C-alpha positions as CSV (number, residue, x, y, z in Angstrom):
1,X,0.0,0.0,0.0
2,X,1.3,3.5,-0.9
3,X,-0.1,7.0,-0.5
4,X,-0.7,9.4,-3.4
5,X,-2.2,12.8,-3.8
6,X,-4.0,14.8,-6.5
7,X,-2.0,17.5,-8.3
8,X,-4.7,17.8,-11.0
9,X,-8.2,16.6,-11.4
10,X,-7.0,13.6,-13.4
11,X,-3.5,13.1,-12.1
12,X,-2.2,11.6,-8.8
13,X,1.4,11.8,-7.8
14,X,3.1,9.0,-5.9
15,X,6.4,7.1,-5.6
16,X,7.8,5.0,-8.4
17,X,9.0,2.2,-6.0
18,X,5.4,1.5,-5.2
19,X,5.1,-0.1,-8.6
20,X,8.1,-2.4,-8.4
21,X,7.9,-6.1,-9.0
22,X,6.8,-6.3,-12.6
23,X,4.9,-4.5,-15.3
24,X,1.8,-2.9,-13.7
25,X,-0.7,-1.4,-16.1
26,X,-3.5,-0.7,-13.6
27,X,-3.9,-0.1,-9.9
28,X,-6.8,0.3,-7.6
29,X,-7.1,3.7,-5.8
30,X,-9.0,4.2,-2.6
31,X,-9.8,7.6,-1.2
32,X,-11.9,9.1,1.5
33,X,-12.5,12.5,3.2
34,X,-11.7,11.0,6.6
35,X,-9.9,8.1,8.3
36,X,-12.6,5.4,8.1
37,X,-13.6,2.4,6.1
38,X,-16.1,4.2,3.9
39,X,-13.8,4.7,1.0
40,X,-14.5,5.1,-2.7
41,X,-12.4,3.1,-5.2
42,X,-11.5,3.7,-8.8
43,X,-9.1,2.0,-11.3
44,X,-6.2,3.9,-12.9
45,X,-6.2,4.6,-16.6
46,X,-2.5,4.9,-16.9
47,X,0.6,4.7,-14.7
48,X,3.7,6.6,-15.7
49,X,7.0,5.9,-13.9
50,X,9.9,8.4,-14.2
51,X,12.2,7.0,-16.9
52,X,15.3,7.5,-14.8
53,X,14.0,5.8,-11.6
54,X,16.7,3.6,-10.0
55,X,15.6,0.9,-7.6
56,X,18.7,0.6,-5.5
57,X,19.2,4.3,-4.7
58,X,15.5,5.3,-5.1
59,X,16.5,8.3,-7.1
60,X,14.0,9.9,-9.4
61,X,11.4,8.1,-7.4
62,X,8.2,9.5,-8.9
63,X,5.1,8.1,-10.5
64,X,2.1,9.8,-12.1
65,X,-1.3,8.0,-12.1
66,X,-4.0,9.1,-14.5
67,X,-7.6,8.6,-13.4
68,X,-11.1,9.6,-14.4
69,X,-13.2,10.6,-11.4
70,X,-17.0,10.3,-11.6
71,X,-18.8,13.6,-11.0
72,X,-20.4,12.1,-7.8
73,X,-17.0,11.7,-6.2
74,X,-15.3,15.0,-7.1
75,X,-16.1,16.5,-3.8
76,X,-14.3,13.7,-2.0
77,X,-10.8,14.9,-2.7
78,X,-8.7,18.1,-2.8
79,X,-6.1,19.0,-5.4
80,X,-2.8,20.0,-3.8
81,X,-0.6,22.7,-5.3
82,X,3.1,22.2,-5.8
83,X,5.5,24.9,-4.6
84,X,7.0,26.7,-7.5
85,X,9.6,28.6,-5.5
86,X,13.0,27.0,-5.2
87,X,14.7,26.4,-1.9
88,X,18.3,27.5,-1.6
89,X,20.7,24.6,-1.5
90,X,23.8,24.7,0.8
91,X,26.5,22.2,1.7
92,X,25.8,22.8,5.4
93,X,22.9,24.4,7.1
94,X,21.1,24.2,10.4
95,X,18.0,26.0,9.1
96,X,14.8,23.9,9.6
97,X,11.5,24.3,7.8
98,X,8.4,23.2,9.7
99,X,6.4,21.0,7.4
100,X,3.8,18.2,7.6
101,X,3.7,14.8,5.9
102,X,0.6,12.7,5.3
103,X,0.6,8.9,4.9
104,X,-0.3,5.6,6.5
105,X,1.4,3.6,9.2
106,X,0.7,0.4,11.2
107,X,-0.7,0.7,14.7
108,X,-0.2,-1.8,17.5
109,X,-2.8,-4.3,16.1
110,X,-1.2,-4.0,12.6
111,X,-4.0,-1.9,11.1
112,X,-3.2,0.8,8.6
113,X,-4.1,4.3,9.9
114,X,-3.8,7.7,8.3
115,X,-1.4,9.9,10.2
116,X,-0.2,13.5,9.9
117,X,3.1,14.4,11.6
118,X,5.1,17.6,11.8
119,X,8.7,17.5,10.7
120,X,11.8,19.7,10.9
121,X,12.9,19.6,7.3
122,X,16.3,20.5,5.9
123,X,17.6,21.1,2.4
124,X,21.4,20.8,2.4
125,X,24.3,18.3,2.1
126,X,24.0,17.1,5.7
127,X,20.2,17.1,5.9
128,X,20.0,13.3,6.3
129,X,22.6,13.4,9.1
130,X,24.2,9.9,8.8
131,X,24.4,9.8,5.0
132,X,25.2,12.5,2.5
133,X,22.4,14.3,0.7
134,X,22.0,15.7,-2.9
135,X,19.8,18.6,-4.2
136,X,17.1,16.1,-5.4
137,X,16.1,15.2,-1.8
138,X,14.9,16.9,1.4
139,X,15.4,15.2,4.7
140,X,14.0,15.7,8.2
141,X,13.1,14.4,11.6
142,X,9.7,14.2,13.3
143,X,9.2,16.9,15.9
144,X,7.5,14.5,18.4
145,X,8.2,10.8,18.2
146,X,4.8,9.4,17.0
147,X,3.0,6.4,18.3
148,X,2.6,5.2,14.7
149,X,5.5,5.4,12.3
150,X,5.0,6.7,8.8
151,X,5.8,3.4,7.1
152,X,4.4,3.9,3.6
153,X,5.7,6.2,0.9
154,X,4.3,8.3,-2.0
155,X,2.6,10.8,0.3
156,X,3.0,14.6,0.2
157,X,5.4,16.8,2.2
158,X,3.6,20.1,2.7
159,X,5.3,23.4,3.7
160,X,3.3,26.5,4.2
161,X,0.3,24.9,2.4
162,X,2.2,23.8,-0.7
163,X,3.6,20.4,-1.7
164,X,7.4,20.3,-1.9
165,X,8.2,16.6,-1.7
166,X,7.1,13.0,-2.0
167,X,7.9,10.5,0.8
168,X,10.8,8.4,-0.4
169,X,12.6,6.4,2.3
170,X,13.2,6.0,6.0
171,X,16.8,6.4,7.0
172,X,17.5,5.0,10.5
173,X,20.5,6.8,12.0
174,X,20.1,5.4,15.5
175,X,20.1,1.8,16.7
176,X,19.4,-0.6,13.9
177,X,16.5,-3.0,13.9
178,X,14.1,-0.9,15.9
179,X,10.5,-1.6,15.2
180,X,9.3,2.0,15.9
181,X,10.7,5.3,14.7
182,X,12.9,7.3,17.0
183,X,14.1,10.9,17.1
184,X,17.1,9.8,15.1
185,X,15.0,8.4,12.2
186,X,15.4,10.6,9.1
187,X,12.5,10.8,6.6
188,X,13.7,11.4,3.1
189,X,11.5,13.1,0.4
190,X,12.0,13.5,-3.3
191,X,12.2,17.3,-4.0
192,X,9.6,18.1,-6.6
193,X,11.2,21.3,-7.8
194,X,13.8,19.2,-9.4
195,X,11.3,17.4,-11.6
196,X,9.1,20.2,-13.1
197,X,10.3,19.5,-16.6
198,X,9.1,15.9,-16.4
199,X,5.9,16.8,-14.6
200,X,5.1,19.4,-17.3
201,X,4.9,16.7,-20.0
202,X,1.7,15.6,-18.4
203,X,0.4,18.4,-16.1
204,X,1.2,21.4,-18.3
205,X,0.7,24.2,-15.8
206,X,3.8,23.2,-13.8
207,X,6.3,24.8,-16.2
208,X,9.4,25.5,-14.2
209,X,10.9,25.9,-10.8
210,X,12.9,29.0,-11.4
211,X,16.4,29.0,-10.0
212,X,16.8,25.3,-9.4
213,X,20.3,24.0,-9.9
214,X,21.9,20.6,-9.3
């Protein structure tokens, strides 16, 4: 199970690694306006994986899912806007952005529950603390250790009401093998500003993220 989010009335953004394991031409999408079992389901029309996605490194880890939403369901979701202002990249920085990420995690009885956590996000070469970082990723730690760890990927990272990233990977910088997230767990997100040229092939109003440089 992965999370995704609408960036257009017919396009959902998610992570490419959610579609590993073979050729997948269709997927089932469930969505709801709250955290309960009353969910609507639709089938995808098309799944587009970023052509440069790499499994081992999870680089270029983006997927677009084309859908057709019945009129009766169009009030059940909200389109999220992607931030078109570039963040300034630095080799070292202690500046944190306060952002939220939305996704699913497993509770104590192994049920998937929707969670929203607040994160201290960084965009620099040391953002992921125990491994190096590159300009195509943001990294951060959760402000308060949650009871439920954000264990799926593909969900949005939202700063000041705008989407800036897609959940990519958990990086455990503390004790290995822990079953719950800790304050030393880093959450890595694919930085969407780096991919406007690719997104624009399908969602034309995202033309550029001015000033982005590798």
